[in-house]
C-alpha positions in Angstrom: 82.5 120.0 64.6 86.2 120.0 65.7 85.4 118.4 69.0 83.5 115.5 67.5 86.4 114.8 65.2 88.8 114.7 68.2 86.5 112.3 70.0 86.4 110.0 67.0 90.2 110.0 66.8 90.4 109.3 70.5 87.8 106.5 70.2 89.8 105.0 67.3 93.0 105.1 69.3 91.3 103.4 72.3 89.7 100.8 70.1 93.0 100.0 68.4 94.8 99.8 71.8 92.1 97.5 73.1 92.4 95.3 70.0 96.2 95.2 70.4 95.9 94.2 74.1 93.4 91.4 73.3 95.6 90.1 70.5 98.7 90.2 72.7 96.9 88.2 75.3 95.9 85.6 72.7 99.3 85.4 71.1 101.0 85.1 74.4 99.3 81.7 74.9 100.8 80.3 71.7 103.6 77.7 72.1 106.8 78.3 70.2 108.8 75.1 69.7 111.7 76.0 67.5 114.5 78.6 68.0 113.8 80.6 64.9 110.2 81.1 66.0 111.4 82.4 69.3 113.8 84.9 67.7 110.9 86.1 65.5 108.7 86.3 68.6 111.1 88.8 70.2 111.0 91.1 67.1 107.3 90.8 66.9 106.9 91.5 70.6 109.0 94.6 70.4 107.1 95.9 67.4 103.8 95.1 69.1 104.8 97.0 72.3 106.1 100.0 70.3 102.7 100.2 68.4 100.8 99.9 71.7 103.1 102.5 73.3 102.4 105.0 70.5 98.7 104.5 70.8 98.7 104.8 74.6 100.9 108.0 74.3 98.3 109.5 71.9 95.5 108.7 74.4 97.4 110.1 77.4 98.2 113.2 75.4 94.5 114.1 75.7 95.1 114.4 79.5 97.9 116.8 78.8 100.7 114.4 79.8 103.7 114.3 77.6 103.9 111.4 75.1 106.9 110.0 76.8 104.6 109.1 79.7 102.6 106.8 77.5 105.8 105.1 76.2 107.1 104.5 79.7 103.7 103.4 81.0 103.4 100.9 78.1 106.9 99.6 78.8 106.1 99.0 82.4 102.8 97.3 81.6 104.3 95.0 79.0 107.5 94.2 80.9 108.3 91.2 82.9 107.0 92.5 86.2 103.4 93.2 85.2 102.1 91.4 82.1 105.3 89.5 81.2 104.7 90.1 77.5 108.4 91.0 77.3 110.3 88.4 79.3 113.5 89.1 81.3 115.5 87.4 78.6 114.0 89.7 75.9 114.7 92.8 78.0 118.3 91.7 78.5 118.8 91.2 74.8 117.3 94.6 74.1 119.8 96.5 76.3 121.3 98.3 73.3 117.9 99.6 72.2 117.3 100.7 75.8 120.5 102.7 75.9 119.7 104.3 72.5 116.2 105.2 73.6 117.5 106.8 76.8 119.9 108.8 74.8 117.2 110.2 72.6 115.0 110.9 75.6 117.8 112.9 77.2 118.5 114.7 74.0 114.8 115.6 73.6 114.6 116.8 77.2 117.8 118.9 76.9 116.4 120.5 73.7 113.4 121.7 75.5 115.3 123.1 78.5 114.9 126.9 79.0 118.1 128.3 80.3 116.6 131.7 81.1 115.1 130.2 84.3 118.6 129.2 85.6 120.2 132.7 85.4 121.5 133.7 88.8 121.5 130.0 89.9 124.6 128.9 88.1 126.5 128.2 91.3 123.7 125.9 92.4 123.7 124.0 89.1 127.6 123.7 89.3 127.4 122.4 92.8 124.8 119.9 91.9 126.8 118.8 88.9 130.0 118.5 91.0 128.3 116.4 93.7 126.8 114.1 91.1 130.3 113.5 89.6 131.8 112.9 93.0 129.1 110.5 94.2 
C-alpha cells in the first residue's frame, strides 16, 4: 500500500515536470514587444525555473541524491548554455539572488557538518584554511 502511494506521488511529480517543460518550450517561442512584458517575463521565468527545480529535486530524491542536486541540475538545464530559458541578461540581473542562494547553501551544508570526524585532524584543517586564505 505504501509503495503504490509513493509511486503515484513520483508519477505526479514527473507528470508535472513534463508539463512544465512543455509549457516552457511553448512560452519561450512567444514574442515580447514591450519593455514591461520583458520585465514580467524575467519574474515569470525565475518562478517557473524554481517550480521545475523543486519538482526535479523531489524526483531525484528517490535516487537518494540530496535535493540540492535537483536544484543545481535544473539551473544548469534552464540556463543560457543549455536550454537558454534564462538568458545571460537575466542571469546577470539575478546576481543578488544567486549570492543569497549560495549563502543559504553554505549555511545548510555547515549545519550538517559533523565535527567529530575532524578530531585529531585540526592541524590539517588549519593548514588548508591558511592556504586558501593565502592563495
